[in-house]
LOLUM-716458 format. One line per 10 residues: number of its first residue (from 1); their letters; for each residue x, y, z of C-alpha. Coordinates in steps of 0.25 Angstrom, whole numbers, plus 5000, padded with zeros to 4 digits. Layout:
LOLUM-716458
NUM) a) X:Y:Z | ...
This chain:
LOLUM-716458
1) mnlgkfnfif) 5201:5445:5607 | 5203:5453:5617 | 5204:5468:5619 | 5220:5467:5623 | 5223:5459:5611 | 5215:5468:5601 | 5222:5480:5606 | 5235:5474:5604 | 5231:5469:5590 | 5227:5481:5587
11) ktfflsilif) 5238:5489:5591 | 5248:5481:5584 | 5238:5482:5571 | 5239:5498:5570 | 5254:5497:5575 | 5256:5490:5562 | 5250:5498:5555 | 5256:5511:5561 | 5270:5504:5556 | 5265:5500:5543
21) ffscekkekt) 5261:5514:5541 | 5273:5520:5544 | 5282:5511:5537 | 5276:5514:5524 | 5276:5530:5527 | 5285:5535:5518 | 5299:5541:5526 | 5300:5555:5520 | 5313:5557:5513 | 5325:5567:5518
31) yfetislndv) 5330:5579:5509 | 5341:5571:5506 | 5334:5557:5503 | 5326:5566:5494 | 5336:5574:5485 | 5344:5561:5485 | 5334:5558:5472 | 5342:5568:5466 | 5355:5562:5467 | 5362:5558:5455
41) rlsapqqgew) 5371:5546:5457 | 5386:5547:5452 | 5391:5541:5441 | 5403:5532:5440 | 5416:5542:5439 | 5424:5543:5426 | 5439:5544:5426 | 5443:5556:5431 | 5432:5560:5440 | 5433:5561:5457
51) rydrnekfqt) 5427:5547:5459 | 5434:5538:5448 | 5447:5536:5457 | 5442:5539:5470 | 5438:5530:5482 | 5429:5542:5490 | 5421:5535:5500 | 5406:5539:5501 | 5403:5549:5512 | 5389:5545:5519
61) fgdfqkmeki) 5380:5552:5527 | 5386:5546:5540 | 5400:5548:5534 | 5398:5562:5533 | 5390:5562:5548 | 5404:5557:5555 | 5414:5563:5549 | 5419:5577:5553 | 5416:5589:5546 | 5414:5604:5543
71) kpeagkntiy) 5400:5609:5548 | 5393:5623:5548 | 5393:5629:5564 | 5388:5641:5570 | 5398:5651:5567 | 5406:5643:5557 | 5394:5640:5546 | 5399:5650:5534 | 5406:5646:5520 | 5416:5656:5516
81) lqpigefndl) 5420:5657:5504 | 5434:5664:5500 | 5436:5670:5485 | 5452:5669:5482 | 5457:5678:5470 | 5453:5686:5459 | 5438:5685:5455 | 5432:5691:5444 | 5416:5693:5444 | 5411:5680:5440
91) qkkeiqltqe) 5420:5673:5449 | 5415:5682:5460 | 5401:5677:5456 | 5403:5664:5454 | 5410:5664:5470 | 5397:5672:5475 | 5388:5661:5468 | 5396:5650:5475 | 5392:5656:5488 | 5378:5656:5486
101) ylkiyfqlet) 5378:5644:5483 | 5388:5638:5493 | 5377:5647:5503 | 5367:5638:5498 | 5372:5624:5495 | 5378:5625:5511 | 5367:5633:5515 | 5379:5641:5524 | 5381:5653:5524 | 5392:5657:5512
111) kvlptlsnti) 5402:5669:5511 | 5412:5673:5501 | 5424:5682:5508 | 5431:5693:5501 | 5440:5688:5490 | 5457:5685:5493 | 5465:5689:5482 | 5474:5678:5476 | 5487:5686:5481 | 5483:5677:5494
121) fpksvrrifk) 5489:5665:5487 | 5507:5665:5489 | 5515:5663:5475 | 5517:5649:5482 | 5503:5642:5481 | 5501:5648:5468 | 5505:5639:5453 | 5502:5642:5438 | 5493:5631:5434 | 5497:5625:5419
131) ngqeqilagy) 5487:5631:5413 | 5492:5646:5418 | 5482:5648:5429 | 5487:5651:5444 | 5483:5641:5454 | 5483:5640:5469 | 5487:5630:5479 | 5473:5625:5485 | 5478:5622:5499 | 5484:5636:5500
141) vldsilikrk) 5471:5641:5499 | 5465:5631:5509 | 5476:5632:5519 | 5482:5646:5519 | 5470:5654:5516 | 5456:5648:5518 | 5458:5641:5533 | 5466:5655:5537 | 5453:5663:5533 | 5444:5654:5534
151) pkdavvfmgi) 5432:5663:5543 | 5426:5658:5557 | 5413:5657:5552 | 5416:5650:5540 | 5413:5634:5538 | 5420:5633:5526 | 5428:5642:5518 | 5430:5640:5503 | 5439:5647:5496 | 5437:5652:5480
161) terdlfpkae) 5448:5654:5471 | 5448:5658:5456 | 5463:5652:5456 | 5467:5639:5452 | 5470:5628:5463 | 5480:5616:5465 | 5480:5609:5476 | 5496:5603:5475 | 5506:5604:5466 | 5503:5592:5457
171) wnyvfgmasy) 5488:5595:5456 | 5483:5603:5444 | 5472:5610:5451 | 5461:5608:5461 | 5446:5614:5461 | 5447:5617:5475 | 5453:5612:5489 | 5447:5611:5503 | 5451:5608:5518 | 5438:5602:5525
181) qdgvgvtsmy) 5443:5600:5537 | 5446:5616:5538 | 5432:5619:5530 | 5441:5627:5519 | 5441:5624:5504 | 5445:5633:5491 | 5441:5632:5478 | 5446:5637:5463 | 5436:5643:5454 | 5447:5644:5443
191) rfadgnltel) 5442:5628:5435 | 5428:5630:5437 | 5428:5642:5424 | 5441:5636:5418 | 5449:5648:5423 | 5439:5658:5418 | 5425:5661:5423 | 5416:5667:5414 | 5401:5669:5413 | 5400:5655:5403
201) nfikslerlm) 5406:5648:5415 | 5402:5653:5427 | 5390:5644:5428 | 5399:5633:5428 | 5411:5637:5437 | 5400:5643:5446 | 5394:5627:5448 | 5409:5622:5449 | 5412:5632:5461 | 5399:5628:5466
211) kissheighm) 5401:5614:5467 | 5415:5614:5470 | 5415:5623:5483 | 5401:5616:5489 | 5409:5604:5485 | 5421:5607:5495 | 5412:5614:5505 | 5405:5601:5506 | 5418:5593:5509 | 5422:5604:5519
221) fgishclnan) 5407:5599:5526 | 5411:5585:5526 | 5405:5579:5513 | 5415:5569:5505 | 5414:5568:5490 | 5401:5563:5485 | 5397:5550:5480 | 5385:5549:5482 | 5379:5557:5470 | 5383:5568:5459
231) cvmngtnhlp) 5385:5580:5469 | 5393:5591:5471 | 5401:5583:5483 | 5408:5572:5471 | 5421:5575:5469 | 5427:5580:5458 | 5440:5580:5449 | 5437:5589:5439 | 5426:5601:5434 | 5418:5591:5425
241) etdshfarac) 5416:5583:5436 | 5412:5594:5444 | 5403:5597:5434 | 5397:5585:5435 | 5393:5586:5449 | 5382:5592:5455 | 5382:5605:5464 | 5371:5597:5470 | 5374:5590:5483 | 5369:5576:5481
251) slcqqklnss) 5359:5570:5493 | 5370:5565:5502 | 5380:5576:5502 | 5368:5585:5504 | 5363:5577:5518 | 5379:5578:5522 | 5380:5594:5521 | 5365:5596:5526 | 5369:5587:5541 | 5380:5597:5542
261) ikydnkkrll) 5374:5610:5537 | 5359:5610:5542 | 5350:5618:5530 | 5338:5617:5523 | 5341:5607:5511 | 5327:5614:5504 | 5332:5626:5507 | 5346:5624:5500 | 5339:5618:5488 | 5330:5629:5486
271) elktffekqh) 5343:5638:5487 | 5351:5629:5478 | 5340:5630:5469 | 5341:5645:5469 | 5354:5646:5465 | 5355:5637:5455 | 5343:5644:5447 | 5351:5658:5451 | 5364:5651:5444 | 5358:5644:5432
281) lkseltrteq) 5364:5630:5439 | 5353:5623:5431 | 5358:5608:5435 | 5358:5610:5449 | 5346:5619:5449 | 5341:5606:5445 | 5346:5597:5453 | 5340:5607:5466 | 5328:5607:5459 | 5325:5592:5459
291) dlkllk) 5330:5591:5472 | 5319:5601:5476 | 5310:5593:5468 | 5312:5580:5476 | 5309:5589:5488 | 5295:5592:5486
């Protein structure tokens, strides 16, 4: 065998070894692939639940990337909360903790503005519901209050009211409403504590406000209702359904959010863990610890 032929065979053999070695080498998983192991599959919807009679399209990551949506940018990257109403100390505490949570969840500066009085609502947008509580027309809050008052550096402007909301005359109530194009929304605290917030139902009410507000802001950032797993972005018809959904965004919805808001995923998880520990939100703390365990 001549030297040239030997060199060719040797190089071919060596190249084959290298190809075999690299093909066998385990590819490192991304953060989202890793935590996807903690995603919980959605069960079949029951009558009365959001997905039961709706045929929503699954939003892939590719779909999300192609759509026009609000994104934080220089000089326009703050979330503002606008309390409207007459709030007692417990309600003020719930708003303040929701502000802390949203700051961690979205990894964006989040501020609470001075409270506006209920006198801002004219009689024409108020009604008395069958249970005796006053309700406010949700669309008025968006169009006549929030859009006009949105701070220049706000990427999202979310109103929070202690009064019940209704979307139109033939509807009983709505938890909240949002204009995703304008980046404004409003959420009512009223039904989260059955109209009477106490020390006994504070944690449950807080958890509901955290879920609904992060859900609505998630929509503003372009994330559709989640059909991937149990997730804060699942659609909801009523409070028991809201309670069954996690505050945790699934791996796919986190991937969408992180593509628009560039943040350190592990730092976010550690901050969520601290928050859940402080507020005794045990189920969400467990889920966060499970995600962190996978990352070790």
